[in-house]
Backbone as ProteinMPNN parsed JSONL, in Angstrom:
{"seq_chain_A": "MGILTLILLLALQGLLIGGLARLALPGRDPLSLPMTMAVGLAGSFVGGLLVRAAGGEGAAPFLVALVVSVGIVYLIRRRRGGGLTAPSAAEPRRPGPYER", "coords_chain_A": {"N_chain_A": [[0.148, 9.884, -26.01], [1.41, 12.296, -24.08], [4.289, 13.214, -22.657], [3.68, 14.529, -19.74], [0.819, 13.556, -19.1], [1.259, 10.952, -19.138], [2.608, 10.741, -16.126], [1.187, 12.09, -15.061], [-1.349, 10.225, -14.833], [0.368, 7.836, -13.694], [0.689, 9.168, -11.171], [-1.901, 9.217, -10.451], [-2.547, 6.738, -10.462], [-0.99, 4.998, -8.083], [-1.722, 6.743, -6.001], [-3.943, 5.555, -5.172], [-3.69, 2.936, -5.727], [-2.539, 3.085, -3.035], [-3.69, 4.419, -1.564], [-5.628, 2.337, -1.124], [-4.306, 0.282, -0.029], [-3.167, 1.301, 2.657], [-5.896, 1.631, 3.819], [-7.008, -1.488, 3.795], [-5.141, -2.046, 6.097], [-5.682, -1.833, 9.758], [-6.194, 0.385, 11.639], [-3.847, 4.185, 12.318], [-2.005, 5.552, 9.69], [0.802, 6.983, 9.795], [0.962, 8.477, 7.12], [2.837, 10.567, 4.908], [0.863, 11.7, 1.727], [2.431, 11.788, -0.274], [3.923, 9.575, 0.392], [2.017, 7.475, 0.037], [1.637, 7.87, -2.227], [4.205, 6.738, -3.618], [3.921, 4.104, -2.022], [2.554, 2.79, -3.32], [3.356, 3.157, -6.296], [5.679, 1.666, -5.882], [3.598, -0.658, -5.427], [2.701, -1.034, -7.454], [4.765, -1.718, -9.64], [6.249, -3.606, -8.972], [4.485, -5.789, -8.328], [3.087, -5.683, -11.083], [5.565, -7.452, -12.307], [6.269, -9.703, -10.882], [3.273, -10.024, -12.287], [3.745, -10.589, -14.818], [5.259, -11.887, -14.995], [4.426, -14.273, -14.335], [2.726, -14.656, -16.545], [0.114, -13.665, -16.426], [-3.098, -12.072, -16.797], [-5.552, -9.538, -17.094], [-7.66, -8.693, -14.607], [-5.733, -9.258, -12.959], [-3.442, -7.96, -12.323], [-3.885, -5.428, -11.493], [-4.524, -6.633, -8.869], [-2.455, -8.007, -7.55], [-0.782, -6.112, -7.621], [-1.847, -4.599, -5.389], [-1.964, -6.108, -3.264], [0.535, -6.491, -3.029], [1.311, -4.219, -2.294], [-0.277, -3.443, 0.191], [1.335, -5.546, 2.088], [4.023, -3.802, 1.677], [2.904, -1.826, 3.31], [2.984, -2.55, 5.624], [5.226, -3.568, 5.838], [6.376, -1.846, 6.119], [4.771, -0.533, 8.666], [5.936, -2.586, 10.769], [9.083, -1.46, 10.635], [8.543, 0.796, 12.035], [7.882, 0.036, 14.195], [5.599, -0.843, 15.138], [2.744, -2.596, 14.422], [0.317, -5.095, 13.613], [-2.051, -3.864, 13.826], [-1.981, -1.392, 15.804], [-0.188, 0.703, 14.459], [2.163, 2.404, 15.622], [4.896, 1.913, 17.679], [4.462, 3.733, 20.034], [2.046, 4.234, 19.771], [-0.344, 3.143, 21.615], [-2.09, -0.421, 21.894], [-5.365, -0.707, 21.609], [-8.05, -2.343, 23.475], [-10.172, -4.711, 21.81], [-13.975, -4.762, 21.898], [-14.921, -6.983, 23.174], [-12.399, -7.556, 25.289], [-10.944, -6.751, 28.366]], "CA_chain_A": [[-0.335, 10.484, -25.082], [2.885, 13.034, -23.682], [5.147, 13.073, -20.779], [2.963, 14.853, -18.462], [-0.254, 12.925, -19.224], [1.758, 9.535, -17.928], [3.221, 11.078, -14.848], [-0.244, 12.28, -13.839], [-1.378, 8.917, -14.795], [0.99, 6.895, -12.812], [0.806, 9.973, -9.782], [-2.898, 8.54, -9.472], [-2.763, 5.014, -9.861], [0.323, 4.999, -7.01], [-2.504, 7.411, -4.974], [-5.128, 4.963, -6.13], [-3.909, 1.56, -4.935], [-1.636, 3.279, -1.914], [-4.571, 4.579, -0.39], [-6.51, 1.125, -0.565], [-3.844, -0.728, 1.068], [-3.566, 2.023, 3.697], [-7.502, 1.515, 3.882], [-6.84, -2.4, 3.86], [-4.6, -2.135, 7.427], [-6.775, -1.458, 10.987], [-4.99, 1.164, 12.274], [-3.769, 4.817, 11.238], [-1.017, 5.272, 9.519], [1.266, 8.248, 9.57], [2.254, 8.196, 5.709], [2.04, 11.553, 3.63], [0.557, 11.801, -0.119], [3.945, 11.627, -1.226], [5.103, 8.509, 0.511], [1.339, 7.168, -0.023], [1.665, 7.667, -4.427], [5.708, 5.995, -3.453], [4.368, 3.23, -1.756], [1.185, 2.431, -4.608], [3.556, 3.037, -7.931], [6.437, 0.763, -5.86], [3.455, -1.988, -5.353], [2.877, -1.562, -8.786], [5.899, -1.819, -10.297], [6.454, -5.159, -8.455], [3.042, -6.82, -8.451], [3.622, -5.853, -12.664], [6.791, -7.744, -12.383], [5.506, -10.651, -10.976], [2.023, -10.818, -12.934], [4.575, -9.995, -16.478], [6.8, -13.062, -14.998], [3.753, -15.363, -14.415], [2.194, -14.8, -17.515], [-1.096, -13.246, -16.303], [-3.763, -10.939, -17.615], [-7.054, -9.246, -16.686], [-7.271, -7.832, -13.238], [-4.616, -9.557, -11.73], [-2.02, -6.991, -12.164], [-4.151, -4.554, -10.034], [-5.277, -6.862, -7.394], [-1.585, -8.26, -7.14], [-0.261, -4.401, -7.135], [-2.859, -4.208, -3.609], [-1.462, -6.729, -2.409], [1.745, -5.833, -2.608], [1.4, -2.625, -1.599], [-0.247, -4.135, 1.904], [2.849, -5.57, 2.089], [4.609, -2.941, 2.058], [2.755, -0.659, 4.245], [2.704, -3.345, 6.62], [6.616, -3.617, 6.294], [6.787, 0.066, 7.277], [4.871, -0.429, 10.87], [6.725, -3.295, 11.457], [10.085, -1.137, 10.839], [8.654, 1.978, 12.867], [8.216, -0.506, 15.702], [4.097, -1.054, 15.065], [2.556, -4.357, 14.367], [-0.973, -5.124, 12.615], [-2.814, -3.452, 14.508], [-0.751, -0.558, 16.169], [0.671, 1.54, 13.398], [4.058, 2.877, 15.626], [5.267, 1.797, 19.025], [4.005, 5.398, 20.58], [0.348, 4.21, 19.888], [-0.755, 1.877, 22.932], [-2.571, -1.043, 21.559], [-6.515, -0.365, 21.794], [-8.711, -3.891, 23.417], [-10.914, -4.768, 21.565], [-15.171, -4.484, 22.076], [-14.97, -8.083, 24.24], [-11.68, -7.281, 25.75], [-11.012, -5.542, 29.083]], "C_chain_A": [[1.373, 11.059, -24.714], [3.228, 12.674, -22.401], [4.651, 13.025, -19.257], [1.859, 14.058, -17.959], [0.509, 11.532, -18.155], [2.174, 9.774, -16.94], [1.654, 11.288, -14.479], [-0.807, 11.025, -13.688], [-0.922, 8.127, -13.654], [0.866, 7.645, -11.542], [-0.549, 8.937, -9.611], [-3.17, 7.438, -9.374], [-2.19, 4.955, -9.023], [-0.636, 6.097, -5.769], [-3.604, 6.467, -4.758], [-4.535, 3.795, -4.86], [-2.741, 2.342, -3.471], [-2.803, 3.486, -0.828], [-5.323, 3.545, -0.092], [-5.727, 0.299, 0.257], [-3.634, 0.22, 2.501], [-4.934, 1.611, 4.452], [-7.307, 0.188, 4.523], [-6.652, -3.465, 5.201], [-5.576, -1.333, 8.363], [-5.577, 0.027, 11.263], [-4.845, 3.12, 11.653], [-2.496, 5.149, 10.654], [-0.23, 6.851, 9.348], [1.986, 8.642, 8.427], [1.282, 9.614, 5.516], [1.318, 11.49, 2.4], [1.167, 11.612, -0.536], [4.446, 9.634, -0.849], [3.311, 7.472, 0.129], [1.453, 6.656, -1.693], [3.042, 6.53, -4.183], [4.992, 4.546, -3.104], [3.132, 2.143, -3.009], [2.533, 2.028, -5.772], [4.826, 2.084, -7.15], [5.422, -1.039, -6.102], [2.906, -2.254, -7.115], [3.542, -1.877, -9.287], [6.473, -3.454, -9.754], [5.454, -6.016, -8.84], [2.67, -6.207, -9.747], [4.864, -6.955, -13.076], [5.812, -9.243, -12.404], [4.435, -10.966, -11.596], [3.099, -11.175, -14.238], [5.287, -11.647, -16.042], [5.272, -14.678, -15.085], [2.771, -15.553, -15.681], [-0.013, -14.714, -17.845], [-1.746, -12.165, -17.324], [-4.87, -10.751, -17.004], [-7.131, -8.426, -15.869], [-6.083, -8.446, -12.042], [-3.554, -8.917, -11.343], [-2.101, -5.875, -10.734], [-4.496, -5.416, -8.301], [-3.562, -7.771, -6.945], [-0.675, -7.305, -6.557], [-0.918, -3.464, -5.504], [-2.434, -4.84, -2.864], [-0.038, -6.747, -1.562], [2.095, -4.483, -2.111], [0.901, -2.473, -0.19], [0.562, -4.382, 2.026], [3.615, -4.587, 2.992], [4.355, -1.522, 2.98], [2.87, -1.631, 5.702], [4.186, -3.521, 7.712], [7.221, -1.965, 7.056], [6.604, 0.647, 8.237], [5.76, -0.997, 11.178], [8.212, -1.948, 11.831], [9.923, -0.066, 12.106], [8.186, 0.992, 14.272], [6.877, -0.588, 16.362], [3.991, -2.684, 14.76], [1.391, -4.275, 13.109], [-2.161, -4.143, 12.738], [-3.33, -2.147, 15.549], [0.052, 0.07, 14.978], [1.941, 1.802, 14.211], [3.577, 2.21, 17.143], [5.148, 2.641, 20.369], [2.423, 4.782, 21.041], [0.295, 3.004, 20.353], [-1.942, 1.121, 21.606], [-3.989, -0.924, 22.134], [-7.508, -2.068, 22.328], [-10.329, -3.825, 22.572], [-12.687, -4.992, 22.076], [-15.578, -6.017, 23.469], [-13.62, -8.364, 25.223], [-11.382, -5.967, 26.996], [-9.629, -4.79, 29.335]], "O_chain_A": [[2.368, 10.397, -25.01], [2.699, 12.085, -21.459], [4.837, 12.322, -18.264], [1.742, 13.798, -16.762], [0.358, 11.263, -16.963], [2.267, 8.686, -16.371], [1.075, 10.606, -13.633], [-0.854, 10.566, -12.547], [-1.685, 7.777, -12.753], [0.915, 6.886, -10.574], [-0.467, 7.983, -8.838], [-3.873, 6.957, -8.485], [-3.121, 4.621, -8.29], [-0.142, 6.175, -4.645], [-4.312, 6.871, -3.837], [-4.775, 3.751, -3.653], [-2.067, 1.404, -3.046], [-2.91, 2.996, 0.296], [-5.809, 3.516, 1.038], [-6.239, -0.361, 1.161], [-4.046, -0.344, 3.515], [-4.922, 1.295, 5.642], [-7.358, 0.241, 5.752], [-7.147, -4.546, 5.519], [-6.2, -0.359, 7.943], [-4.407, 0.29, 10.983], [-5.572, 3.465, 10.722], [-1.644, 4.908, 11.51], [-0.809, 7.761, 8.756], [3.153, 9.033, 8.418], [0.094, 9.88, 5.697], [1.52, 10.286, 2.244], [0.89, 11.064, -1.603], [5.029, 8.805, -1.547], [3.707, 6.333, -0.12], [1.383, 5.533, -2.193], [2.833, 5.399, -4.622], [5.387, 3.648, -3.847], [3.176, 0.939, -3.26], [2.736, 0.858, -6.097], [5.239, 1.415, -8.097], [5.873, -2.089, -6.562], [2.785, -3.303, -7.747], [3.071, -2.859, -9.861], [7.112, -4.22, -10.476], [5.628, -6.922, -9.656], [1.449, -6.083, -9.651], [4.996, -7.218, -14.272], [5.071, -9.735, -13.255], [4.267, -12.183, -11.678], [3.083, -12.373, -14.524], [5.75, -12.395, -16.903], [5.307, -15.717, -15.743], [2.088, -16.574, -15.769], [-0.858, -15.168, -18.617], [-1.219, -11.593, -18.278], [-5.323, -11.676, -16.328], [-6.727, -7.298, -16.149], [-5.768, -8.188, -10.88], [-2.85, -9.129, -10.355], [-1.391, -5.563, -9.778], [-4.63, -4.988, -7.155], [-3.601, -8.205, -5.794], [-0.01, -7.401, -5.525], [-0.657, -2.426, -4.897], [-2.367, -4.453, -1.697], [0.353, -6.887, -0.404], [3.109, -3.975, -1.634], [1.39, -1.649, 0.583], [1.242, -3.371, 2.201], [3.812, -4.477, 4.202], [5.106, -0.589, 3.266], [2.799, -1.079, 6.8], [4.432, -3.58, 8.917], [7.94, -1.413, 7.889], [7.2, 1.566, 8.799], [6.623, -0.417, 11.837], [8.395, -1.546, 12.98], [10.772, 0.044, 12.991], [8.246, 1.528, 15.378], [6.705, -0.491, 17.577], [4.802, -3.607, 14.833], [1.475, -3.661, 12.046], [-2.975, -3.787, 11.887], [-4.464, -1.904, 15.962], [1.162, -0.429, 14.791], [2.96, 1.463, 13.61], [2.45, 2.045, 17.61], [5.602, 2.331, 21.471], [1.84, 4.82, 22.124], [0.711, 1.982, 19.808], [-2.48, 1.758, 20.7], [-3.949, -1.043, 23.358], [-7.587, -2.918, 21.44], [-11.284, -3.072, 22.759], [-12.576, -5.712, 23.069], [-16.36, -5.917, 24.415], [-13.698, -9.356, 25.948], [-11.495, -4.754, 26.817], [-9.609, -3.727, 29.955]]}, "name": "protein", "num_of_chains": 1, "seq": "MGILTLILLLALQGLLIGGLARLALPGRDPLSLPMTMAVGLAGSFVGGLLVRAAGGEGAAPFLVALVVSVGIVYLIRRRRGGGLTAPSAAEPRRPGPYER"}
């Protein structure tokens, strides 16, 4: 496998995991595609290290990478002044269907 193929596969993996992490949290995220890819790659790297340290294999690295990526997206939201349901402080929280 060439280096270009490896880079493309890593980019696709980062985009897939980052996109799923963004979908896991409610609300709109102002992340661009490269930022989403970076979140997915960071989650994959940290999740892979955690799974390797624990001695797991199988589907565990993907699930741990997804959980770590969701945590990274949440930390980005908190850093920007948002929360779990409102991604930024500028965006007002919308009431739920049973709230007034």
